[in-house]
NUVEXDREN-172475 format. One record per residue: residue in one letter; x, y, z of N, C-alpha, C in turn. Coordinates in steps of 0.05 Angstrom, whole numbers. Example, Ala and Ser with C-alpha at 12.3 -4.5 7.8 and 13.67 -1.06 7.14 Angstrom:
<sites>
['A',[264,-114,156],[246,-90,156],[264,-66,156]]
['S',[257,-45,142],[273,-21,143],[258,1,157]]
</sites>
This chain:
<sites>
['M',[731,3842,2362],[757,3851,2366],[771,3826,2378]]
['E',[762,3812,2397],[775,3789,2408],[778,3768,2387]]
['S',[756,3764,2371],[761,3739,2352],[781,3746,2332]]
['S',[784,3772,2323],[806,3776,2303],[834,3775,2316]]
['S',[836,3784,2341],[860,3782,2354],[868,3753,2359]]
['Q',[849,3736,2366],[854,3711,2369],[862,3698,2343]]
['A',[850,3704,2321],[858,3693,2296],[884,3701,2290]]
['Q',[893,3725,2296],[920,3733,2290],[941,3716,2309]]
['V',[934,3713,2330],[951,3697,2350],[953,3669,2338]]
['G',[933,3656,2329],[934,3631,2320],[945,3625,2295]]
['M',[948,3646,2277],[963,3642,2251],[994,3640,2255]]
['P',[1005,3622,2239],[1035,3623,2241],[1049,3646,2228]]
['S',[1066,3654,2241],[1080,3679,2236],[1109,3675,2224]]
['A',[1117,3687,2202],[1140,3687,2187],[1164,3694,2204]]
['A',[1154,3719,2220],[1173,3734,2238],[1183,3716,2261]]
['A',[1163,3695,2271],[1172,3680,2294],[1189,3655,2285]]
['G',[1197,3654,2258],[1214,3635,2248],[1202,3611,2235]]
['L',[1174,3612,2234],[1161,3590,2220],[1159,3592,2190]]
['P',[1156,3571,2178],[1158,3573,2147],[1132,3586,2137]]
['A',[1134,3601,2115],[1112,3615,2105],[1096,3598,2087]]
['P',[1073,3603,2081],[1059,3584,2063],[1071,3581,2035]]
['A',[1066,3560,2022],[1079,3556,1995],[1073,3579,1975]]
['G',[1046,3589,1979],[1040,3609,1961],[1052,3636,1964]]
['N',[1062,3639,1990],[1072,3666,1995],[1106,3666,1993]]
['R',[1116,3644,1984],[1145,3644,1980],[1157,3663,1963]]
['P',[1179,3677,1967],[1189,3694,1944],[1202,3678,1920]]
['E',[1200,3687,1901],[1215,3676,1874],[1242,3675,1877]]
['A',[1253,3655,1862],[1281,3649,1864],[1297,3674,1851]]
['I',[1321,3679,1860],[1336,3700,1848],[1348,3694,1824]]
['K',[1341,3708,1806],[1352,3703,1777],[1380,3720,1773]]
['A',[1399,3703,1775],[1427,3715,1775],[1435,3719,1746]]
['I',[1441,3742,1737],[1451,3745,1710],[1477,3752,1710]]
['P',[1496,3735,1695],[1524,3739,1697],[1532,3764,1682]]
['V',[1553,3775,1692],[1565,3799,1682],[1577,3794,1653]]
['R',[1569,3812,1634],[1579,3807,1606],[1606,3821,1604]]
['H',[1627,3806,1598],[1652,3817,1594],[1657,3820,1563]]
['W',[1646,3839,1554],[1649,3843,1527],[1676,3850,1517]]
['G',[1690,3862,1532],[1719,3870,1524],[1736,3845,1520]]
['R',[1731,3825,1537],[1747,3800,1534],[1742,3787,1507]]
['W',[1718,3784,1499],[1708,3774,1475],[1718,3788,1454]]
['V',[1716,3813,1455],[1727,3833,1430],[1758,3828,1428]]
['G',[1770,3828,1451],[1800,3825,1451],[1809,3797,1440]]
['A',[1795,3777,1448],[1798,3749,1439],[1795,3746,1409]]
['A',[1771,3759,1398],[1766,3759,1370],[1788,3773,1354]]
['V',[1799,3796,1363],[1820,3811,1352],[1847,3793,1349]]
['V',[1853,3780,1371],[1879,3764,1372],[1875,3739,1353]]
['I',[1851,3727,1353],[1847,3703,1335],[1851,3712,1305]]
['Y',[1837,3737,1302],[1839,3747,1272],[1869,3752,1265]]
['L',[1884,3765,1282],[1910,3770,1276],[1929,3745,1270]]
['V',[1921,3726,1290],[1939,3700,1288],[1930,3684,1261]]
['A',[1904,3685,1254],[1895,3670,1229],[1907,3685,1206]]
['A',[1907,3711,1207],[1918,3726,1184],[1950,3719,1180]]
['L',[1964,3720,1204],[1991,3715,1202],[1997,3685,1191]]
['F',[1981,3664,1202],[1982,3638,1192],[1976,3634,1163]]
['Y',[1956,3649,1153],[1945,3647,1126],[1969,3659,1109]]
['S',[1980,3681,1117],[1999,3695,1099],[2025,3677,1095]]
['F',[2032,3660,1119],[2055,3643,1117],[2048,3621,1100]]
['V',[2022,3610,1101],[2017,3586,1086],[2015,3589,1057]]
['V',[2005,3615,1048],[2000,3619,1020],[2025,3635,1008]]
['N',[2048,3638,1027],[2072,3652,1014],[2086,3634,996]]
['P',[2089,3645,972],[2103,3629,951],[2132,3624,956]]
['N',[2145,3641,973],[2174,3639,978],[2178,3615,997]]
['V',[2160,3604,1010],[2159,3581,1027],[2169,3556,1011]]
['Q',[2157,3556,987],[2159,3533,970],[2151,3504,982]]
['W',[2128,3503,989],[2119,3479,1001],[2124,3453,991]]
['H',[2126,3450,963],[2133,3427,950],[2162,3416,954]]
['V',[2182,3438,960],[2208,3431,969],[2207,3422,997]]
['V',[2191,3435,1015],[2189,3426,1041],[2179,3397,1043]]
['W',[2158,3389,1030],[2152,3362,1033],[2168,3342,1017]]
['D',[2184,3353,998],[2205,3334,988],[2227,3325,1005]]
['Y',[2235,3343,1020],[2257,3339,1039],[2249,3329,1067]]
['M',[2224,3334,1072],[2213,3326,1100],[2219,3297,1108]]
['F',[2217,3278,1091],[2222,3250,1097],[2243,3236,1080]]
['K',[2257,3254,1069],[2283,3237,1054],[2299,3226,1073]]
['P',[2313,3206,1063],[2331,3188,1081],[2351,3203,1092]]
['L',[2363,3225,1081],[2384,3240,1094],[2373,3257,1118]]
['T',[2348,3266,1114],[2334,3282,1134],[2327,3262,1161]]
['L',[2316,3242,1154],[2312,3219,1175],[2338,3212,1189]]
['R',[2360,3207,1174],[2386,3202,1189],[2394,3220,1205]]
['A',[2390,3247,1197],[2396,3270,1213],[2381,3272,1239]]
['V',[2354,3265,1235],[2336,3267,1258],[2346,3245,1280]]
['A',[2352,3221,1269],[2361,3198,1287],[2387,3205,1301]]
['Y',[2405,3221,1287],[2429,3228,1300],[2426,3249,1319]]
['T',[2407,3267,1315],[2399,3288,1335],[2388,3275,1361]]
['L',[2370,3257,1356],[2361,3243,1383],[2383,3227,1397]]
['E',[2402,3217,1382],[2422,3203,1393],[2440,3218,1409]]
['L',[2448,3244,1398],[2465,3264,1413],[2449,3272,1437]]
['T',[2424,3274,1435],[2408,3287,1460],[2407,3265,1482]]
['F',[2402,3241,1473],[2401,3218,1495],[2428,3215,1509]]
['I',[2449,3213,1492],[2473,3207,1506],[2480,3230,1523]]
['A',[2479,3254,1511],[2487,3277,1526],[2470,3283,1551]]
['M',[2447,3273,1552],[2431,3278,1577],[2437,3254,1598]]
['V',[2444,3231,1586],[2455,3209,1605],[2480,3219,1620]]
['I',[2497,3231,1602],[2525,3241,1613],[2519,3262,1632]]
['G',[2498,3281,1625],[2493,3302,1645],[2478,3294,1669]]
['G',[2461,3274,1668],[2446,3266,1690],[2465,3252,1710]]
['V',[2482,3234,1700],[2500,3219,1718],[2521,3240,1730]]
['G',[2531,3256,1713],[2550,3273,1725],[2536,3295,1744]]
['G',[2513,3304,1739],[2497,3321,1756],[2492,3307,1784]]
['I',[2484,3284,1782],[2481,3270,1810],[2508,3269,1827]]
['L',[2531,3262,1811],[2552,3263,1826],[2563,3289,1838]]
['L',[2559,3310,1819],[2567,3338,1827],[2550,3347,1852]]
['A',[2524,3340,1850],[2505,3347,1869],[2513,3338,1897]]
['V',[2520,3310,1898],[2527,3298,1921],[2554,3309,1932]]
['M',[2571,3315,1912],[2600,3328,1923],[2591,3357,1932]]
['R',[2575,3370,1919],[2567,3398,1929],[2555,3399,1956]]
['L',[2539,3380,1966],[2528,3376,1991],[2546,3362,2010]]
['S',[2567,3352,2002],[2585,3338,2022],[2597,3358,2042]]
['D',[2605,3343,2065],[2618,3360,2086],[2645,3358,2082]]
['N',[2656,3345,2060],[2687,3347,2053],[2688,3374,2036]]
['Y',[2704,3392,2047],[2706,3418,2035],[2722,3416,2008]]
['V',[2739,3397,2003],[2754,3395,1981],[2733,3386,1956]]
['L',[2718,3365,1962],[2698,3354,1943],[2679,3376,1937]]
['S',[2668,3390,1957],[2651,3412,1952],[2662,3434,1935]]
['A',[2686,3442,1939],[2701,3466,1927],[2703,3458,1897]]
['I',[2711,3432,1892],[2717,3422,1865],[2689,3424,1849]]
['A',[2666,3414,1861],[2644,3415,1849],[2635,3442,1843]]
['W',[2640,3463,1861],[2632,3490,1858],[2646,3500,1836]]
['V',[2672,3496,1831],[2687,3506,1810],[2678,3496,1784]]
['Y',[2673,3470,1783],[2665,3460,1757],[2636,3471,1749]]
['I',[2618,3474,1768],[2592,3486,1761],[2597,3513,1752]]
['W',[2613,3529,1765],[2620,3556,1761],[2631,3557,1732]]
['F',[2648,3543,1724],[2663,3544,1695],[2643,3540,1673]]
['F',[2628,3514,1676],[2612,3507,1656],[2587,3525,1653]]
['R',[2577,3535,1675],[2552,3553,1675],[2562,3580,1665]]
['G',[2586,3587,1669],[2595,3615,1661],[2605,3617,1633]]
['T',[2608,3597,1617],[2618,3599,1591],[2595,3591,1570]]
['P',[2593,3601,1548],[2570,3594,1530],[2577,3566,1517]]
['V',[2553,3552,1512],[2556,3525,1503],[2569,3525,1473]]
['Y',[2565,3546,1459],[2578,3549,1432],[2610,3551,1436]]
['V',[2616,3566,1454],[2647,3569,1460],[2659,3539,1467]]
['Q',[2644,3527,1483],[2655,3502,1493],[2657,3480,1469]]
['I',[2635,3483,1453],[2634,3463,1430],[2661,3470,1413]]
['V',[2667,3495,1407],[2689,3502,1389],[2717,3494,1405]]
['L',[2715,3498,1432],[2741,3491,1448],[2746,3462,1447]]
['W',[2726,3444,1449],[2731,3417,1450],[2738,3409,1421]]
['A',[2729,3419,1401],[2736,3412,1374],[2764,3419,1367]]
['S',[2776,3440,1383],[2799,3452,1375],[2821,3440,1398]]
['L',[2815,3417,1411],[2831,3406,1430],[2858,3398,1423]]
['G',[2860,3391,1394],[2887,3385,1385],[2906,3405,1383]]
['T',[2895,3433,1383],[2911,3457,1383],[2924,3461,1411]]
['F',[2908,3453,1430],[2917,3461,1459],[2938,3435,1468]]
['Y',[2927,3413,1463],[2944,3388,1471],[2946,3369,1445]]
['P',[2970,3371,1429],[2974,3355,1406],[2972,3326,1414]]
['N',[2981,3317,1438],[2980,3289,1449],[2965,3290,1473]]
['V',[2951,3265,1476],[2938,3261,1501],[2953,3240,1514]]
['V',[2963,3246,1540],[2982,3229,1552],[2969,3219,1576]]
['A',[2971,3192,1582],[2961,3179,1605],[2985,3171,1625]]
['G',[2985,3184,1649],[3006,3181,1666],[3002,3194,1695]]
['L',[3023,3199,1709],[3023,3212,1736],[3032,3239,1731]]
['P',[3016,3260,1737],[3022,3289,1735],[3045,3291,1754]]
['F',[3063,3314,1745],[3084,3324,1762],[3108,3302,1764]]
['T',[3104,3279,1756],[3126,3260,1760],[3142,3253,1733]]
['G',[3129,3262,1711],[3144,3251,1684],[3138,3226,1677]]
['I',[3121,3208,1693],[3117,3182,1686],[3094,3182,1669]]
['A',[3096,3168,1645],[3075,3167,1625],[3071,3134,1617]]
['F',[3046,3127,1618],[3038,3101,1610],[3035,3097,1580]]
['G',[3028,3119,1569],[3022,3119,1538],[3011,3146,1529]]
['S',[3009,3150,1507],[3002,3175,1494],[2989,3169,1464]]
['T',[2969,3189,1458],[2959,3183,1430],[2954,3212,1418]]
['P',[2957,3216,1393],[2952,3244,1384],[2921,3249,1386]]
['A',[2919,3277,1393],[2891,3286,1401],[2875,3291,1375]]
['G',[2886,3292,1353],[2874,3297,1328],[2853,3279,1319]]
['P',[2862,3250,1318],[2843,3233,1312],[2820,3230,1333]]
['L',[2822,3237,1356],[2800,3235,1377],[2781,3255,1371]]
['V',[2789,3279,1364],[2769,3301,1361],[2759,3302,1330]]
['G',[2775,3285,1315],[2764,3286,1287],[2737,3273,1281]]
['H',[2729,3254,1297],[2702,3245,1300],[2687,3265,1315]]
['L',[2670,3281,1300],[2656,3304,1313],[2637,3297,1333]]
['I',[2630,3271,1336],[2612,3263,1356],[2625,3267,1385]]
['I',[2651,3261,1386],[2666,3262,1412],[2666,3291,1424]]
['P',[2676,3312,1407],[2675,3339,1422],[2645,3348,1426]]
['A',[2628,3338,1409],[2599,3347,1412],[2588,3336,1440]]
['L',[2593,3309,1445],[2583,3296,1470],[2597,3307,1494]]
['L',[2623,3314,1491],[2637,3326,1513],[2628,3352,1520]]
['A',[2623,3371,1499],[2613,3396,1505],[2584,3395,1516]]
['L',[2568,3378,1502],[2539,3381,1513],[2536,3365,1538]]
['G',[2550,3343,1541],[2543,3326,1562],[2556,3341,1590]]
['L',[2580,3351,1588],[2595,3361,1611],[2581,3391,1618]]
['N',[2571,3403,1599],[2559,3428,1605],[2530,3423,1618]]
['E',[2518,3400,1609],[2491,3395,1622],[2497,3384,1650]]
['A',[2516,3372,1655],[2523,3364,1683],[2523,3386,1701]]
['A',[2533,3408,1692],[2534,3431,1712],[2506,3441,1720]]
['Y',[2489,3441,1700],[2460,3450,1703],[2445,3429,1718]]
['A',[2450,3405,1713],[2435,3382,1724],[2441,3381,1754]]
['A',[2469,3386,1761],[2476,3387,1790],[2457,3404,1806]]
['E',[2455,3429,1796],[2438,3447,1812],[2409,3438,1813]]
['L',[2399,3423,1792],[2372,3412,1794],[2370,3392,1814]]
['V',[2391,3373,1812],[2388,3349,1832],[2393,3362,1860]]
['R',[2412,3383,1865],[2416,3393,1893],[2390,3406,1901]]
['A',[2374,3417,1884],[2349,3430,1894],[2329,3407,1903]]
['G',[2329,3386,1888],[2311,3364,1895],[2319,3351,1919]]
['I',[2346,3349,1925],[2354,3336,1948],[2348,3352,1974]]
['I',[2351,3378,1968],[2347,3395,1993],[2316,3395,2000]]
['S',[2299,3392,1979],[2269,3392,1982],[2259,3372,2000]]
['V',[2277,3348,2003],[2268,3324,2019],[2277,3333,2048]]
['E',[2255,3328,2064],[2260,3334,2095],[2282,3323,2107]]
['A',[2296,3332,2125],[2319,3322,2139],[2311,3298,2154]]
['G',[2285,3297,2166],[2275,3274,2181],[2278,3251,2166]]
['Q',[2276,3247,2141],[2277,3224,2124],[2304,3213,2126]]
['T',[2325,3228,2123],[2352,3219,2124],[2358,3210,2154]]
['E',[2347,3225,2171],[2353,3216,2201],[2341,3189,2207]]
['A',[2319,3186,2195],[2304,3161,2203],[2316,3139,2187]]
['A',[2327,3141,2164],[2343,3120,2152],[2367,3114,2165]]
['L',[2383,3134,2171],[2406,3128,2185],[2403,3115,2214]]
['S',[2383,3122,2226],[2377,3109,2251],[2368,3080,2249]]
['L',[2359,3074,2225],[2351,3043,2215],[2377,3027,2210]]
['G',[2399,3043,2209],[2423,3028,2204],[2434,3030,2176]]
['M',[2420,3045,2160],[2427,3048,2132],[2450,3065,2127]]
['S',[2469,3058,2108],[2492,3075,2104],[2483,3100,2091]]
['P',[2501,3122,2089],[2493,3147,2076],[2490,3143,2046]]
['A',[2506,3124,2033],[2501,3121,2005],[2474,3107,2001]]
['L',[2471,3087,2016],[2444,3072,2014],[2420,3092,2017]]
['T',[2424,3107,2038],[2403,3128,2042],[2397,3147,2021]]
['M',[2420,3156,2008],[2416,3173,1985],[2402,3160,1962]]
['R',[2410,3134,1958],[2398,3121,1935],[2370,3110,1938]]
['R',[2366,3101,1961],[2341,3088,1968],[2317,3106,1981]]
['V',[2324,3127,1994],[2308,3142,2007],[2301,3173,1997]]
['V',[2328,3186,1994],[2330,3215,1987],[2322,3219,1958]]
['L',[2338,3206,1939],[2335,3210,1911],[2306,3200,1899]]
['P',[2292,3178,1909],[2265,3174,1898],[2247,3197,1905]]
['Q',[2249,3211,1929],[2232,3232,1936],[2239,3255,1921]]
['A',[2265,3260,1918],[2273,3285,1902],[2264,3285,1874]]
['M',[2259,3260,1862],[2251,3260,1834],[2228,3277,1828]]
['R',[2207,3281,1848],[2184,3297,1843],[2192,3325,1836]]
['V',[2216,3334,1846],[2223,3359,1842],[2244,3361,1814]]
['I',[2258,3340,1813],[2280,3340,1793],[2266,3336,1767]]
['V',[2245,3316,1762],[2235,3308,1736],[2224,3333,1718]]
['P',[2208,3349,1729],[2198,3371,1712],[2219,3391,1701]]
['T',[2239,3396,1717],[2261,3415,1707],[2280,3398,1693]]
['F',[2285,3374,1695],[2299,3357,1680],[2289,3351,1651]]
['G',[2261,3351,1653],[2246,3347,1627],[2249,3371,1608]]
['N',[2250,3395,1621],[2256,3420,1608],[2286,3422,1596]]
['E',[2301,3410,1612],[2328,3413,1601],[2332,3390,1579]]
['T',[2318,3367,1579],[2322,3352,1556],[2310,3365,1532]]
['I',[2288,3378,1535],[2278,3394,1511],[2299,3416,1501]]
['S',[2310,3430,1520],[2331,3446,1513],[2354,3434,1500]]
['M',[2360,3410,1508],[2385,3397,1499],[2380,3389,1470]]
['L',[2354,3382,1463],[2346,3372,1435],[2351,3397,1414]]
['K',[2345,3419,1427],[2349,3445,1409],[2380,3454,1410]]
['T',[2393,3449,1430],[2421,3460,1433],[2438,3444,1415]]
['T',[2429,3416,1407],[2445,3403,1389],[2451,3417,1362]]
['S',[2433,3434,1356],[2436,3450,1331],[2461,3465,1329]]
['L',[2473,3471,1354],[2498,3486,1354],[2523,3470,1344]]
['I',[2518,3443,1340],[2542,3427,1331],[2546,3432,1302]]
['A',[2527,3446,1290],[2532,3455,1260],[2558,3472,1260]]
['A',[2563,3485,1283],[2585,3505,1281],[2612,3490,1277]]
['I',[2617,3465,1280],[2639,3449,1276],[2636,3428,1253]]
['G',[2612,3434,1237],[2609,3417,1217],[2593,3389,1224]]
['G',[2579,3390,1247],[2566,3366,1253],[2538,3361,1235]]
['L',[2533,3338,1232],[2509,3329,1212],[2487,3321,1227]]
['E',[2481,3336,1251],[2453,3331,1260],[2431,3346,1244]]
['L',[2409,3347,1251],[2387,3359,1236],[2393,3385,1225]]
['F',[2398,3403,1238],[2403,3430,1229],[2429,3433,1211]]
['G',[2450,3419,1222],[2475,3418,1204],[2471,3406,1179]]
['R',[2458,3385,1176],[2451,3369,1152],[2435,3388,1133]]
['L',[2416,3397,1143],[2399,3415,1124],[2414,3443,1118]]
['Q',[2430,3453,1136],[2445,3476,1129],[2467,3467,1105]]
['Q',[2476,3443,1107],[2496,3434,1088],[2481,3432,1060]]
['I',[2456,3423,1062],[2441,3422,1036],[2433,3449,1021]]
['Y',[2425,3470,1040],[2415,3492,1028],[2439,3510,1021]]
['A',[2464,3505,1032],[2490,3519,1023],[2495,3512,992]]
['Q',[2484,3487,985],[2491,3480,958],[2466,3485,938]]
['T',[2443,3485,949],[2418,3486,931],[2407,3514,935]]
['F',[2413,3531,956],[2405,3555,958],[2376,3557,966]]
['Q',[2363,3535,974],[2335,3534,981],[2335,3536,1012]]
['I',[2339,3560,1020],[2345,3567,1050],[2318,3565,1065]]
['I',[2297,3581,1057],[2272,3580,1072],[2259,3555,1073]]
['P',[2254,3541,1051],[2242,3514,1051],[2255,3495,1072]]
['L',[2284,3494,1073],[2296,3476,1090],[2295,3484,1120]]
['L',[2296,3511,1123],[2292,3522,1149],[2264,3513,1162]]
['V',[2246,3513,1145],[2216,3505,1151],[2218,3474,1159]]
['V',[2233,3460,1142],[2232,3430,1150],[2246,3427,1177]]
['A',[2266,3442,1182],[2276,3441,1211],[2257,3448,1234]]
['C',[2246,3471,1226],[2226,3480,1248],[2205,3458,1253]]
['I',[2195,3446,1229],[2173,3427,1233],[2182,3403,1252]]
['W',[2206,3391,1242],[2215,3368,1257],[2224,3375,1287]]
['Y',[2235,3400,1293],[2242,3407,1320],[2214,3407,1339]]
['L',[2195,3421,1324],[2168,3425,1339],[2155,3396,1345]]
['F',[2158,3377,1325],[2146,3349,1328],[2160,3335,1353]]
['L',[2191,3339,1352],[2203,3323,1372],[2198,3336,1399]]
['T',[2202,3360,1403],[2195,3373,1428],[2166,3369,1438]]
['S',[2147,3365,1419],[2121,3357,1427],[2120,3330,1442]]
['L',[2135,3309,1428],[2136,3284,1438],[2148,3285,1465]]
['L',[2169,3299,1468],[2184,3301,1495],[2166,3315,1515]]
['T',[2150,3335,1508],[2131,3347,1528],[2111,3327,1537]]
['I',[2101,3311,1522],[2080,3292,1527],[2092,3270,1548]]
['G',[2117,3262,1540],[2132,3242,1558],[2136,3255,1586]]
['Q',[2147,3279,1585],[2149,3297,1609],[2125,3297,1628]]
['A',[2103,3300,1617],[2075,3303,1631],[2069,3276,1643]]
['Y',[2074,3254,1632],[2069,3227,1642],[2090,3223,1667]]
['L',[2113,3230,1661],[2132,3225,1683],[2126,3243,1710]]
['E',[2120,3267,1705],[2112,3285,1725],[2087,3271,1740]]
['R',[2066,3263,1724],[2046,3251,1739],[2053,3227,1755]]
['Y',[2072,3209,1745],[2082,3185,1757],[2097,3193,1784]]
['F',[2113,3209,1782],[2127,3218,1807],[2118,3236,1825]]
['G',[2095,3249,1816],[2079,3268,1833],[2055,3256,1846]]
['R',[2051,3231,1844],[2029,3215,1857],[2031,3221,1888]]
['G',[2006,3233,1899],[2005,3236,1926],[2014,3263,1937]]
['F',[2024,3280,1918],[2035,3308,1925],[2019,3326,1908]]
['G',[2010,3349,1925],[1998,3370,1913],[1970,3364,1906]]
['E',[1955,3345,1913],[1930,3338,1908],[1911,3347,1928]]
['K',[1887,3355,1922],[1864,3361,1942],[1858,3334,1956]]
['A',[1849,3336,1979],[1840,3313,1998],[1817,3300,1984]]
['E',[1798,3316,1974],[1774,3307,1961],[1779,3290,1936]]
['A',[1797,3300,1918],[1808,3286,1894],[1821,3261,1899]]
['A',[1839,3264,1917],[1852,3238,1926],[1833,3218,1939]]
['E',[1813,3226,1953],[1795,3204,1963],[1776,3191,1940]]
['K',[1770,3209,1922],[1755,3198,1900],[1770,3178,1885]]
['R',[1797,3185,1880],[1812,3166,1865],[1813,3140,1883]]
['A',[1820,3142,1907],[1822,3118,1927],[1797,3104,1923]]
['A',[1772,3116,1925],[1748,3100,1922],[1745,3086,1896]]
['K',[1753,3099,1874],[1749,3086,1849],[1766,3061,1847]]
['R',[1791,3062,1858],[1809,3041,1857],[1799,3016,1874]]
['A',[1788,3026,1898],[1775,3005,1915],[1751,2992,1902]]
['A',[1734,3008,1886],[1713,2995,1874],[1719,2978,1851]]
['R',[1742,2982,1836],[1754,2963,1817],[1762,2940,1830]]
['A',[1774,2940,1852],[1786,2918,1864],[1766,2899,1875]]
['V',[1741,2906,1880],[1721,2890,1891],[1712,2871,1868]]
['P',[1711,2844,1870],[1700,2826,1849],[1671,2832,1844]]
['P',[1663,2830,1822],[1634,2832,1816],[1618,2808,1824]]
['H',[1593,2815,1834],[1573,2795,1846],[1569,2775,1825]]
['V',[1564,2748,1833],[1560,2729,1818],[1529,2726,1814]]
</sites>
């Protein structure tokens, strides 16, 4: 009895916290993932329906794919695409510059400037773009002559008929699109400026920087992180909004194709051409927006571990190779 008890005392005990012999270790747990059969069935049904819809569209004889490919790269179509891009770019420049000015006025301590900016934004956001385009194209009906002078004094330095000004459709188109975009861009820029901590402005002012220089060199660069994603969406929206110029006879992409199918009655094929071009252009803008977001978002919203890995990789590339 003594020998057996002594043997038990001398043996290592798992209950005492000592490791058990290798031969007595429990097997590893075999974790079996839960099978979500419903997800796979739902995904298969959706893929089947999408494939059936796409197939029915491709084989539909009413699409007339030979007409689609015939007009896809015709010179008149390419000129319309270039005109659409030109309208989009110029309108966004007008909207961007005007939006910055309106946002600064909106945040100004001067109540007159703030009120003027608020009324501007209220008007252009409260009326449809389509209506604004028609109004600008009908400017000659409201004001037959455009007069440059001092209001309420009767002093005029010169005047010109309004008809020839709005006769070039690009002028009312740019006025309608650019001025309307400025109202929306003002709110985007204002949101970006508000997102910057007030301490940044206070620090810049304490260093002797003027308010204008502080806004240009300190606040706006940091606000771009918030402005760029939403402004990219506005650019994509502007590209599609240019199609409304067809209401006044504009010859951008949709207006040009609409003019063609009004004569040839090939409505569906030319609408498909317009859709393909709009999808292609918006895809390019989406890619550009992603790169801009990555550029202005450096150092924000990243996990510490991911940021450390990137810093380590940059440091490793900076070290010269051993000879």
